[in-house]
C-alpha positions as CSV (number, residue, x, y, z in Angstrom):
1,M,124.8,86.9,138.5
2,K,122.4,88.6,136.2
3,I,120.5,86.7,133.4
4,K,121.9,88.0,130.1
5,V,119.2,88.5,127.3
6,L,119.5,89.1,123.6
7,V,116.3,90.6,122.1
8,V,115.7,89.6,118.4
9,D,113.0,91.3,116.5
10,D,113.0,93.2,113.2
11,S,111.1,96.1,114.7
12,L,113.3,98.6,116.4
13,F,110.3,99.7,118.5
14,M,109.7,96.2,119.8
15,C,113.4,95.8,120.5
16,D,113.3,98.9,122.8
17,Y,110.0,98.1,124.3
18,I,110.9,94.5,125.3
19,T,114.1,95.9,126.7
20,T,112.3,98.4,128.8
21,M,110.1,95.6,130.1
22,L,112.9,93.3,131.0
23,S,115.1,96.1,132.5
24,T,112.6,96.7,135.3
25,D,113.9,93.5,137.0
26,S,117.3,93.6,138.7
27,Q,118.1,90.1,137.8
28,I,117.9,90.6,134.1
29,E,120.4,92.4,131.8
30,V,119.6,93.0,128.2
31,V,123.0,92.7,126.5
32,G,121.9,93.6,123.0
33,H,119.4,93.8,120.2
34,A,119.3,92.0,116.7
35,R,117.0,92.9,113.8
36,S,117.3,89.6,111.9
37,G,118.3,85.9,112.4
38,L,121.7,86.6,110.8
39,E,122.5,89.4,113.1
40,A,121.2,87.3,116.0
41,I,123.6,84.4,115.1
42,E,126.6,86.9,115.1
43,K,125.6,88.5,118.4
44,I,124.9,85.1,120.1
45,E,128.5,84.1,119.3
46,A,129.9,87.4,120.4
47,L,127.8,88.1,123.5
48,T,127.0,84.6,124.8
49,P,123.5,85.4,126.1
50,D,121.8,83.0,128.6
51,I,118.5,83.4,126.7
52,I,117.0,85.1,123.7
53,T,113.6,86.5,122.9
54,L,113.0,85.6,119.2
55,D,110.4,87.0,116.8
56,L,109.4,84.4,114.1
57,D,108.6,86.8,111.2
58,M,111.9,88.5,110.2
59,P,113.8,89.1,107.0
60,N,117.3,87.6,106.3
61,M,116.6,84.5,108.2
62,N,113.4,84.1,110.1
63,G,112.9,82.8,113.7
64,L,112.5,79.1,112.7
65,E,115.5,79.2,110.4
66,T,117.5,80.8,113.4
67,L,116.5,78.0,115.7
68,K,117.5,75.4,113.1
69,Y,120.9,77.1,112.9
70,L,121.4,77.1,116.6
71,R,120.4,73.5,116.9
72,R,122.8,72.5,114.2
73,K,125.6,74.4,115.8
74,K,124.6,72.9,119.3
75,W,124.6,76.4,120.8
76,V,122.7,76.5,124.0
77,P,120.9,79.9,124.8
78,A,117.4,79.4,126.1
79,A,114.8,80.8,123.7
80,I,111.4,82.2,124.1
81,I,109.3,82.9,121.1
82,V,107.8,86.4,121.2
83,S,105.5,86.3,118.2
84,G,103.6,89.2,116.5
85,L,101.1,86.9,115.0
86,T,98.2,86.4,117.5
87,Q,96.8,83.8,115.1
88,Q,100.0,81.9,114.9
89,S,99.5,78.5,113.5
90,T,99.9,75.6,115.9
91,H,102.4,73.9,113.6
92,D,104.8,76.9,113.7
93,V,104.6,76.8,117.5
94,L,105.2,73.0,117.5
95,E,108.1,73.3,115.1
96,A,109.7,76.1,117.2
97,L,109.5,73.8,120.3
98,Q,110.8,70.9,118.4
99,L,113.8,73.0,117.3
100,G,114.6,74.0,120.8
101,A,112.4,76.9,121.9
102,D,111.5,76.8,125.4
103,H,108.4,78.8,125.6
104,F,106.1,81.1,123.5
105,L,104.3,84.4,124.1
106,F,102.1,86.3,121.8
107,K,102.4,90.0,121.5
108,P,98.9,91.2,122.6
109,A,96.7,93.7,121.0
110,K,96.2,95.1,124.5
111,G,97.1,94.1,128.0
112,W,100.8,94.8,127.8
113,D,101.1,94.8,131.6
114,K,100.2,91.2,131.9
115,F,102.5,90.4,129.0
116,K,105.4,92.2,130.7
117,L,104.8,90.1,133.9
118,E,104.8,86.8,132.1
119,L,107.7,87.7,129.9
120,V,109.9,88.7,132.9
121,E,108.7,85.5,134.7
122,Q,109.7,83.3,131.8
123,V,113.0,84.9,131.1
124,K,113.9,84.4,134.8
125,L,112.7,80.8,134.7
126,Y,114.4,79.7,131.5
127,G,117.4,81.9,131.8
128,S,118.5,80.0,134.8
129,Q,121.1,77.4,133.8
130,K,119.7,74.9,136.4
131,T,116.2,75.2,135.0
132,R,117.5,75.1,131.5
133,Q,119.1,71.6,132.2
134,L,116.0,70.5,133.8
135,Y,113.7,71.3,131.0
136,S,116.0,70.2,128.1
137,E,115.5,66.6,129.0
138,S,111.6,66.8,128.9
139,R,111.2,69.0,125.9
140,N,110.6,66.2,123.4
141,I,108.0,64.6,125.6
142,R,106.3,68.0,126.0
143,V,106.2,68.7,122.3
144,L,104.7,65.3,121.5
145,Q,102.0,65.6,124.1
146,Y,101.2,69.1,122.8
147,E,100.7,67.7,119.3
148,V,98.7,64.7,120.6
149,M,96.4,67.1,122.5
150,I,95.8,69.3,119.5
151,K,94.7,66.2,117.7
152,V,92.4,65.3,120.6
153,I,90.7,68.6,120.3
154,A,90.3,68.1,116.6
155,Q,88.2,64.9,117.3
156,R,85.3,67.1,118.5
157,L,84.7,65.3,121.7
158,P,82.5,66.8,124.4
159,L,84.5,69.5,126.3
160,H,84.4,67.6,129.5
161,D,86.2,64.7,127.8
162,I,88.9,66.8,126.2
163,L,89.6,68.7,129.5
164,S,89.8,65.4,131.3
165,I,92.4,64.1,128.9
166,M,94.4,67.3,129.2
167,S,94.3,66.9,132.9
168,W,95.7,63.5,132.7
169,F,98.4,64.6,130.3
170,I,99.4,67.5,132.6
171,E,99.7,65.1,135.6
172,D,101.6,62.6,133.6
173,H,104.2,65.1,132.4
174,C,104.4,67.2,135.6
175,N,105.3,64.6,138.2
176,G,103.8,65.3,141.6
177,L,101.0,67.8,140.4
178,Y,97.4,67.3,140.9
179,C,95.4,69.1,138.1
180,S,91.9,70.3,137.7
181,I,90.6,72.3,134.8
182,Y,87.5,74.7,134.7
183,S,85.5,76.3,132.0
184,F,83.8,79.6,132.6
185,Q,80.0,79.7,132.3
186,Q,78.9,83.0,131.1
187,S,75.2,82.3,132.0
188,N,75.8,82.2,135.7
189,K,79.3,83.6,135.8
190,S,80.8,80.5,137.4
191,L,83.6,78.0,136.8
192,K,82.4,74.6,135.9
193,L,84.7,71.6,136.6
194,G,85.7,70.0,133.3
195,G,88.7,67.8,134.0
196,A,90.3,66.3,137.0
197,T,91.9,62.9,137.5
198,S,93.6,62.2,140.9
199,I,91.1,64.1,143.1
200,T,88.1,63.6,141.0
201,D,85.5,62.4,143.5
202,P,85.7,65.2,146.1
203,L,86.1,67.9,143.5
204,F,83.0,66.8,141.5
205,E,81.1,67.3,144.7
206,L,82.0,71.0,144.1
207,D,80.9,71.0,140.5
208,E,80.8,74.7,140.1
209,I,82.6,77.7,141.7
210,A,80.4,80.9,141.6
211,L,82.7,83.9,140.7
212,G,80.1,86.7,140.0
213,I,82.7,88.3,137.5
214,D,83.6,87.6,133.9
215,R,86.9,89.5,133.8
216,I,90.2,89.3,135.9
217,K,90.6,92.4,137.9
218,D,93.8,93.9,139.1
219,E,93.0,93.1,142.7
220,H,92.9,89.4,141.9
221,L,96.4,89.4,140.4
222,D,98.1,88.9,143.8
223,F,96.4,85.5,144.0
224,L,96.7,84.3,140.5
225,N,99.7,82.9,138.6
226,S,101.6,82.5,141.8
227,V,102.5,79.4,143.9
228,L,100.9,79.8,147.4
229,P,100.4,77.8,150.6
230,V,97.0,76.0,150.4
231,H,95.7,77.8,153.6
232,V,95.5,81.0,151.4
233,L,92.4,79.5,149.7
234,E,90.5,80.2,152.8
235,L,90.9,83.9,152.0
236,M,89.8,83.7,148.4
237,G,86.1,84.0,148.6
238,P,84.5,81.6,146.2
239,F,87.6,79.4,146.0
240,S,87.5,78.8,149.8
241,K,85.3,75.8,149.3
242,I,88.2,74.0,147.7
243,Y,90.3,74.2,150.8
244,P,88.8,71.3,152.6
245,V,89.3,69.1,149.6
246,A,92.9,70.1,149.3
247,K,93.6,69.3,153.0
248,L,91.7,66.0,152.8
249,N,94.2,64.9,150.1
250,D,97.3,66.3,152.0
251,L,97.9,68.9,149.3
252,N,99.9,71.8,150.6
253,Y,100.6,74.2,147.8
254,F,98.4,75.5,144.9
255,I,98.4,77.8,141.9
256,I,95.5,79.3,140.0
257,I,96.2,80.0,136.4
258,P,93.4,81.9,134.6
259,V,92.8,81.1,130.8
260,L,92.0,84.2,128.9
261,S,91.0,84.8,125.2
262,V,93.0,87.2,122.9
263,Q,90.4,89.9,124.0
264,N,91.3,89.2,127.7
265,D,87.9,87.6,128.3
266,L,87.8,84.9,131.0
267,L,87.5,81.4,129.4
268,G,88.3,79.2,132.4
269,G,91.3,78.2,134.6
270,L,93.6,75.7,135.8
271,I,93.8,75.0,139.6
272,L,96.8,72.8,140.4
273,F,98.0,71.3,143.7
274,S,101.2,69.8,145.0
275,K,102.2,68.1,148.3
276,T,105.7,69.6,148.1
277,D,107.0,72.9,146.8
278,T,107.5,71.6,143.2
279,L,104.9,73.7,141.3
280,Q,107.4,76.4,140.4
281,Q,109.6,74.1,138.3
282,H,106.7,73.2,136.0
283,L,105.4,76.8,135.3
284,G,106.9,76.8,131.8
285,S,105.0,73.7,130.7
286,L,101.8,74.8,132.4
287,N,101.8,78.0,130.4
288,S,102.1,76.1,127.2
289,Y,99.2,73.8,128.3
290,K,97.2,76.9,129.2
291,Q,97.3,77.9,125.5
292,L,95.7,74.5,124.6
293,V,93.0,74.8,127.2
294,S,92.1,78.2,125.7
295,I,91.9,76.6,122.2
296,A,89.7,73.8,123.5
297,I,87.3,76.0,125.5
298,E,87.0,78.7,122.6
299,H,86.3,76.0,120.1
300,N,83.6,74.5,122.3
301,N,81.9,77.8,123.1
302,N,82.2,79.0,119.6
303,I,83.2,82.5,120.7
304,S,86.5,83.0,119.0
305,K,86.6,84.4,115.5
306,V,89.6,82.3,114.7
307,Y,88.1,79.0,115.7
308,S,84.4,79.7,114.8
309,S,83.5,76.8,112.6
310,Q,83.2,73.2,113.8
311,N,86.1,72.0,111.9
312,Q,88.4,74.9,112.6
313,I,90.5,73.1,115.1
314,Q,91.4,70.5,112.5
315,K,92.3,73.3,110.2
316,L,94.4,74.7,113.0
317,V,96.6,71.6,112.7
318,N,96.8,71.4,108.9
319,F,95.9,74.7,107.5
320,D,97.0,78.4,107.6
321,S,94.6,80.5,109.4
322,L,95.1,83.6,107.2
323,T,95.0,82.2,103.6
324,G,93.2,79.0,104.2
325,L,95.9,77.1,102.5
326,P,97.6,73.9,103.8
327,N,100.5,74.7,106.1
328,R,104.1,73.4,106.5
329,F,103.0,70.5,108.6
330,Y,100.3,69.3,106.1
331,F,102.7,69.9,103.2
332,Q,105.4,67.8,104.8
333,Q,102.9,65.0,105.3
334,K,102.0,65.1,101.6
335,I,105.6,64.9,100.5
336,E,106.2,61.8,102.7
337,Q,102.8,60.3,101.4
338,S,103.9,60.9,97.8
339,M,107.1,59.0,98.5
340,L,105.2,56.1,100.2
341,E,102.7,55.8,97.4
342,G,105.5,55.4,94.9
343,D,105.4,58.7,93.1
344,H,108.7,58.3,91.4
345,K,109.2,62.0,90.6
346,F,107.7,65.2,91.8
347,G,108.8,68.7,92.1
348,I,108.8,71.4,94.9
349,L,108.7,75.2,94.2
350,H,109.5,77.6,97.1
351,L,108.1,81.1,96.4
352,D,109.0,84.3,98.3
353,I,107.3,87.6,97.6
354,D,110.1,90.2,96.8
355,R,110.3,93.2,99.2
356,F,107.2,92.2,101.2
357,K,108.4,93.9,104.3
358,L,108.3,97.2,102.4
359,I,104.6,96.6,101.5
360,N,103.8,96.0,105.1
361,D,105.7,99.2,106.2
362,A,104.0,101.2,103.5
363,F,100.4,99.9,103.7
364,G,100.1,98.3,107.0
365,L,99.7,94.6,108.1
366,Q,96.2,94.4,107.1
367,Q,96.9,95.2,103.5
368,G,99.9,92.9,103.6
369,D,97.7,90.0,104.8
370,A,95.2,90.8,102.1
371,L,98.0,90.5,99.5
372,L,99.1,87.2,100.8
373,M,95.5,85.8,100.4
374,K,95.4,87.2,96.8
375,V,98.8,85.7,96.0
376,G,97.8,82.3,97.3
377,A,94.5,82.3,95.3
378,R,96.1,83.4,92.1
379,I,98.9,80.7,92.3
380,R,96.1,78.0,93.1
381,E,94.4,78.8,89.9
382,L,97.5,78.0,87.9
383,L,97.9,74.4,89.4
384,Q,96.7,71.2,87.9
385,E,94.7,68.5,89.8
386,G,97.1,66.6,92.1
387,D,99.3,69.7,92.6
388,L,99.3,71.5,96.0
389,I,100.2,75.0,97.3
390,C,100.7,75.7,101.0
391,R,101.8,78.8,103.0
392,M,105.0,78.2,104.8
393,G,104.6,81.3,106.9
394,G,105.3,85.0,106.4
395,D,105.5,85.7,102.7
396,E,106.6,82.3,101.7
397,F,104.7,79.7,99.8
398,V,105.6,76.2,98.6
399,I,104.0,74.1,95.8
400,L,104.0,70.4,95.3
401,L,104.0,69.4,91.6
402,A,102.8,65.9,91.2
403,Q,104.7,63.6,88.6
404,A,106.8,66.5,87.6
405,D,110.1,66.8,86.0
406,E,112.4,69.8,85.4
407,K,110.3,70.9,82.4
408,K,107.1,71.0,84.4
409,C,108.8,72.8,87.3
410,R,110.0,75.5,84.9
411,K,106.8,75.8,83.1
412,V,104.8,76.3,86.4
413,A,107.4,78.7,87.8
414,Y,107.3,80.9,84.7
415,D,103.4,80.7,84.8
416,I,103.5,82.2,88.3
417,L,106.1,84.9,87.3
418,N,103.9,85.9,84.4
419,A,100.8,85.8,86.4
420,F,102.5,88.4,88.8
421,K,102.7,90.8,86.0
422,K,99.0,91.5,86.5
423,P,98.6,93.9,89.4
424,F,96.9,93.0,92.7
425,S,94.0,95.4,93.5
426,F,93.5,97.0,96.9
427,S,90.8,99.6,97.7
428,G,90.8,100.7,94.0
429,N,94.6,100.9,93.8
430,D,96.8,98.5,91.8
431,L,99.9,97.1,93.4
432,Y,102.6,95.4,91.3
433,V,104.7,92.8,93.0
434,T,107.2,90.2,91.9
435,S,108.4,86.9,93.4
436,S,111.5,84.8,93.6
437,I,111.1,81.0,93.0
438,G,113.4,78.1,93.7
439,G,112.7,74.6,92.7
440,A,113.9,71.1,93.6
441,L,113.1,67.6,92.1
442,Y,112.6,64.3,93.9
443,P,114.6,62.1,94.1
444,Y,117.5,64.0,92.5
445,H,117.5,66.9,95.0
446,G,116.5,65.1,98.2
447,T,114.9,61.8,99.4
448,N,112.9,63.3,102.2
449,S,110.8,66.3,102.9
450,R,113.3,68.1,104.8
451,S,116.2,67.9,102.2
452,L,113.7,68.8,99.3
453,L,112.5,71.9,101.1
454,K,115.9,73.0,102.1
455,N,117.2,72.7,98.6
456,A,114.2,74.5,97.1
457,S,114.7,77.3,99.6
458,L,118.4,77.5,98.8
459,A,117.6,77.8,95.1
460,M,115.0,80.6,95.9
461,K,117.7,82.5,97.9
462,K,119.9,82.2,95.0
463,V,117.3,84.1,93.0
464,K,117.3,86.8,95.5
465,E,121.0,87.1,95.4
466,V,121.0,87.7,91.6
467,G,118.2,90.2,91.3
468,K,114.9,88.6,92.3
469,N,111.7,88.1,89.9
470,N,113.0,84.9,88.5
471,F,113.3,81.0,88.9
472,V,116.2,78.9,89.6
473,L,116.3,75.1,89.9
474,Y,118.4,73.7,92.7
475,S,121.8,72.4,91.7
476,P,124.5,71.2,94.2
477,S,126.6,74.2,93.1
478,Q,124.4,76.5,95.1
479,E,125.7,74.9,98.2
480,H,129.3,75.3,97.3
481,S,131.5,78.1,98.3
482,P,132.4,80.6,95.6
483,R,135.8,78.8,95.4
484,E,134.1,75.4,94.9
485,I,131.7,77.0,92.2
486,L,134.7,78.3,90.3
487,I,136.3,74.9,90.4
488,L,133.1,73.2,89.1
489,Q,132.8,75.9,86.4
490,N,136.4,75.3,85.4
491,D,135.9,71.6,85.3
492,L,133.0,72.2,83.0
493,H,135.0,74.3,80.7
494,L,137.6,71.4,80.5
495,A,135.0,68.8,80.1
496,I,134.8,69.1,76.3
497,E,138.5,69.1,75.6
498,R,139.2,66.3,78.2
499,D,136.4,64.0,76.5
500,Q,134.3,63.9,79.6
501,L,130.9,64.6,77.9
502,L,128.7,61.9,76.7
503,V,125.6,61.8,74.3
504,Y,122.7,59.6,75.2
505,F,119.9,58.8,72.8
506,Q,116.2,58.3,73.7
507,P,114.6,56.4,71.0
508,R,111.5,57.9,69.2
509,Y,108.9,55.4,67.8
510,K,106.3,55.1,65.2
511,L,103.4,54.6,67.5
512,N,101.1,52.5,65.4
513,T,104.0,50.0,64.4
514,G,106.4,50.2,67.4
515,K,109.4,50.8,65.1
516,I,112.3,53.1,66.0
517,I,112.4,56.0,63.6
518,G,114.7,58.5,65.3
519,A,116.0,59.6,68.7
520,E,116.5,62.8,70.8
521,A,120.2,63.4,71.6
522,L,120.7,64.3,75.3
523,I,123.9,65.4,77.0
524,R,125.6,63.7,80.1
525,W,128.8,64.6,82.1
526,N,131.1,61.9,83.2
527,H,133.0,63.7,85.8
528,P,136.4,62.1,86.8
529,K,135.5,62.5,90.5
530,L,131.7,62.8,90.8
531,G,130.9,60.2,88.2
532,L,127.9,60.5,85.9
533,V,126.4,64.0,86.6
534,P,122.7,64.5,85.6
535,P,122.0,67.4,83.3
536,M,119.9,69.3,85.9
537,N,123.0,69.4,88.1
538,F,125.2,71.2,85.6
539,I,122.9,72.8,83.0
540,P,121.8,75.6,85.3
541,L,125.5,76.4,85.8
542,A,126.1,76.3,82.1
543,E,123.2,78.7,81.5
544,E,124.4,81.0,84.1
545,T,128.0,81.2,82.8
546,G,127.1,81.1,79.0
547,L,128.7,77.7,78.7
548,I,125.4,76.3,77.4
549,I,126.2,77.6,74.0
550,D,129.4,75.4,73.8
551,L,127.3,72.4,75.1
552,D,124.7,72.8,72.5
553,H,127.4,73.0,69.8
554,W,129.0,69.9,71.2
555,V,125.7,67.9,71.2
556,L,124.9,69.0,67.7
557,E,128.4,68.1,66.4
558,Q,128.2,64.6,68.0
559,A,124.6,64.0,66.6
560,C,125.7,64.9,63.1
561,K,128.7,62.7,63.5
562,K,126.5,59.7,64.4
563,L,124.1,60.5,61.5
564,S,127.0,60.3,59.2
565,E,128.1,56.9,60.6
566,W,124.7,55.6,60.5
567,K,124.1,56.5,56.9
568,H,127.0,54.2,55.9
569,K,125.3,51.4,57.9
570,G,122.0,51.8,55.9
571,W,120.3,53.6,58.8
572,D,119.6,56.8,56.9
573,F,116.0,56.6,58.0
574,I,117.0,57.8,61.5
575,N,116.3,61.4,62.5
576,I,118.0,63.0,65.5
577,S,116.6,65.9,67.3
578,T,118.7,68.2,69.5
579,N,117.8,71.0,72.0
580,I,118.8,74.5,71.2
581,S,119.0,77.0,74.1
582,V,117.7,80.5,74.1
583,Q,121.2,81.9,74.4
584,H,122.4,79.7,71.5
585,F,119.5,80.8,69.2
586,Q,119.7,84.5,69.9
587,R,123.4,85.2,70.6
588,T,125.3,83.3,67.9
589,N,125.4,82.7,64.1
590,L,123.4,79.5,64.7
591,V,122.6,79.0,61.0
592,E,126.1,79.3,59.9
593,Q,127.3,76.8,62.5
594,V,124.6,74.3,61.6
595,N,125.5,74.6,57.9
596,H,129.2,74.1,58.6
597,I,128.5,70.9,60.6
598,I,126.2,69.5,58.1
599,K,128.8,69.9,55.3
600,K,131.6,68.7,57.5
601,H,129.9,65.3,58.1
602,N,128.3,65.2,54.7
603,I,124.7,64.4,56.0
604,N,121.2,65.3,54.7
605,G,119.6,68.1,56.6
606,K,116.3,66.3,56.6
607,N,117.7,63.9,59.2
608,L,118.4,66.7,61.7
609,E,115.7,68.3,63.8
610,L,116.2,71.2,66.1
611,E,114.0,71.6,69.1
612,I,113.2,75.2,70.4
613,T,110.8,76.3,73.1
614,E,107.7,78.4,72.9
615,S,109.3,81.1,74.9
616,M,111.8,81.6,72.0
617,L,109.0,82.4,69.5
618,M,107.8,85.2,71.7
619,K,110.9,87.1,71.7
620,N,111.8,89.4,68.7
621,V,109.3,87.6,66.3
622,D,110.7,89.0,63.1
623,Y,114.2,87.8,63.9
624,V,112.9,84.4,65.0
625,I,110.9,83.9,61.7
626,N,114.0,85.0,59.6
627,E,116.3,82.6,61.4
628,L,113.9,79.7,61.2
629,E,113.4,80.3,57.4
630,R,117.2,80.3,57.0
631,L,117.4,76.8,58.9
632,K,114.6,75.5,56.7
633,S,116.5,76.3,53.7
634,L,119.0,73.6,54.8
635,D,116.1,71.0,54.9
636,I,116.4,71.0,58.7
637,K,113.2,70.2,60.6
638,I,112.1,72.5,63.4
639,S,109.9,71.3,66.3
640,I,108.5,73.2,69.4
641,D,109.5,71.4,72.5
642,D,107.2,71.1,75.5
643,F,104.2,72.5,73.6
644,G,101.3,73.4,75.8
645,T,103.4,74.8,78.7
646,G,103.9,78.3,77.1
647,Y,101.7,81.0,75.8
648,S,101.5,80.6,72.0
649,S,98.3,79.6,70.3
650,L,98.2,77.1,67.4
651,S,96.8,79.7,65.0
652,Y,99.6,82.1,65.9
653,L,102.1,79.3,65.2
654,Q,101.1,79.4,61.5
655,Q,103.4,82.3,60.7
656,F,106.4,80.4,62.0
657,P,108.2,77.9,59.6
658,I,107.9,74.8,61.9
659,N,107.3,71.2,61.2
660,A,106.3,69.7,64.5
661,L,104.9,70.0,67.9
662,K,106.2,67.9,70.9
663,I,103.3,67.6,73.4
664,D,104.7,68.2,76.9
665,K,104.8,65.1,79.0
666,S,102.8,66.6,81.8
667,F,99.7,66.3,79.6
668,V,100.5,62.7,78.5
669,I,101.4,61.5,81.9
670,K,98.0,62.6,83.4
671,I,95.7,61.6,80.6
672,Q,93.5,59.8,83.1
673,N,92.5,63.3,84.1
674,N,89.8,64.3,81.7
675,T,91.0,67.9,81.4
676,N,94.6,66.8,80.4
677,K,93.1,64.2,77.9
678,E,91.0,66.9,76.2
679,I,93.9,69.2,76.0
680,A,96.2,66.6,74.5
681,H,93.5,65.4,72.0
682,A,92.7,69.0,71.0
683,I,96.4,69.8,70.4
684,I,96.8,66.7,68.2
685,Q,93.7,67.5,66.1
686,L,94.4,71.2,65.7
687,A,97.9,70.6,64.9
688,K,97.0,68.1,62.1
689,S,94.6,70.6,60.7
690,L,97.5,73.0,60.4
691,N,99.6,70.3,58.8
692,L,101.9,70.2,61.7
693,H,103.4,66.9,62.8
694,V,102.8,65.8,66.5
695,I,105.3,64.0,68.8
696,A,104.3,62.8,72.3
697,E,106.8,63.0,75.1
698,G,106.3,61.0,78.4
699,V,104.8,57.9,77.0
700,E,105.1,55.7,80.0
701,T,102.1,53.2,80.0
702,K,100.1,51.1,77.6
703,E,97.1,53.5,78.4
704,H,99.2,56.4,77.2
705,L,100.1,54.6,73.9
706,E,96.6,53.6,73.2
707,F,95.2,57.0,73.7
708,L,97.8,58.6,71.6
709,V,97.3,56.2,68.7
710,A,93.5,56.6,68.8
711,S,93.9,60.4,68.8
712,G,96.0,60.2,65.7
713,C,99.5,61.1,67.1
714,S,102.0,59.3,65.0
715,E,105.3,59.5,67.1
716,G,106.3,59.4,70.7
717,Q,109.0,58.7,73.2
718,G,109.1,57.7,76.9
719,Y,110.0,55.1,79.4
720,Y,107.3,52.7,78.1
721,F,109.6,52.2,75.1
722,S,113.0,53.1,76.5
723,K,114.9,55.4,78.8
724,P,117.7,57.6,77.3
725,L,120.6,55.1,76.3
726,P,124.3,55.2,75.7
727,I,125.3,55.1,72.0
728,A,126.1,51.4,72.1
729,D,122.9,50.4,73.6
730,F,120.8,52.5,71.2
731,E,122.7,50.9,68.3
732,Q,121.9,47.5,69.7
733,L,118.2,48.3,69.5
734,L,118.7,49.3,65.9
735,F,120.5,46.1,65.1
736,K,117.8,44.0,66.8
737,Q,115.1,45.8,64.9
738,Q,117.0,45.2,61.7
739,R,117.4,41.4,62.5
740,E,113.6,41.1,63.2
741,E,112.8,42.6,59.9
742,G,115.0,40.2,58.3
743,R,116.4,42.9,55.9
744,G,118.0,46.2,55.9
745,C,116.2,48.9,57.5
746,E,114.3,51.2,55.3
747,Y,113.0,54.7,55.6
748,I,109.6,54.8,57.3
749,E,107.7,57.9,56.2
750,A,106.5,59.7,59.4
């Protein structure tokens, strides 16, 4: 029965080329091609191949994503990674093996005949159901050992020690094998014994094997990479001196596996023996170990461009070889570290360059690589201390935003989108590119690195679906089917009339007295089945569907209703602020709505504050100024929310009729950083010089409070004082303050 193979590669040429290679063997049948992971999944289900050859860098579900899906579905075709990246990061290979891949090969720049031989051999080896079962049990151990050995290389031990450790690992994993590892000495064209364990003493008497050549020639191929009886050694010239050692130890079979560089230069070799004919079943593992021996020797000899510096092997584990940025492995470690260190909230952004394959096709892989390096560098310039960018592979990057909430995630994402408006220069030509960005927040959107990255990726794909060049924050609705989304959307429509919405109040304090002088009104949804739904899980859906206007209006109505009630309780010093969305501000008769609500509840406009974002000011300036002037005529206060995260300057703000700036919490939370401290202090001082009131968000520690008071900031809110509270709890705070004063509350001039 023939071994059925599915070839998966986004290049039609490579599909045809690999098919031609495999078709030369009568035991192999190529049953189909797939140009993406999605197409591969469909064909695996339809064609049930024994094995797939899988490219990693593909659109519409890459190789790693394909392996993840197959593992989740528990489908069982064997998989050989055939990668076009000759500088493939070790972590990608490790992850592929961990996800179920059996072996990996690099597409060579030259030497395709050797590649063909090895590909056919590995397909026949792993395509066999018997071999498949044998290797599935040991894969996890092999992957673990592979990772351990990479870390051994990174310790910069002498090459002899490294190769000895590798020899021990190989013998430990491949039961019944006797391993010796040699490194090639260019000076005298000989193989020098670097590592051996079980037969150390007699082998070290033969410290070197003089070859007299430095490249593998065609006539040597009959004796290499093949399991042969040990007596053949007598016919192999310089290797014949090993024969007596083998016979002395009752070793009956051997294989010589040369270790070559990417340029096909000889680096060394593995010579392995066994007493019984068991070498063949270990060939898959041995070829994986051969890659590690190559890395170790190249690192030691300093002859590889990829591993030229002393610390390059450590970078191989943790950093992307192309951009120099941290890789997926390092990134996941940092996420887990952030959780262990008690970082209670941070954000993940997943960025994908739009239409990157078109750029590669049009300008070539070299220009594509250059673009990736420039993209990484430009994004890194936008990040703050403590934030981290890494390259996930292909054209995808991820960013870890320390101590970030939804506002910071949005701010950084839009910073990046705007930074991409500036072209990238190549050889005197300007290239404009865009990106799609998805975001996720810890702990709301995941409690481990895997779920956070998955959800940020899901949000990014949502951006791709709706037109690219944008940002979307993850929400559970993105995982729902279209029917489920419609149900959730319908539930949100009904939430107002069914009295499922709640308004919470986060107290605002006079910083130098600690007295409550106001609050920010925030919406919550008490879903009958889902319970209390956080805003970040339904606001994106509301913005997408236009329901955000109805939600804004509902919060405004509730805020004014409470102001009316509190006025009759003697709490007319309380100011309430509410957020106004871009859609609400630009698409409705906002001024008329606000005027109607104020009159309906008979309140003073001076107790109401509307918060808008900097981005609103930059759109249709004349219209914005006119609308703000009309709101001011109602005695309503206008504040700029999250100030410092947009692009407006303080001097530019003078033309807008605004009352206050709310310093974004990202500056306050990190005031221990001198740069953030200077920015916050400068905003406060310059705003005061322009007669603008300053309100601080994110006051979470005594240090924050003391800095803000010393800088002249008069008001603030944050968890140091209180989290957002239900109405009854907020009113209890007001009653408590009233009792402590021993009199009715009075208006405190801000």
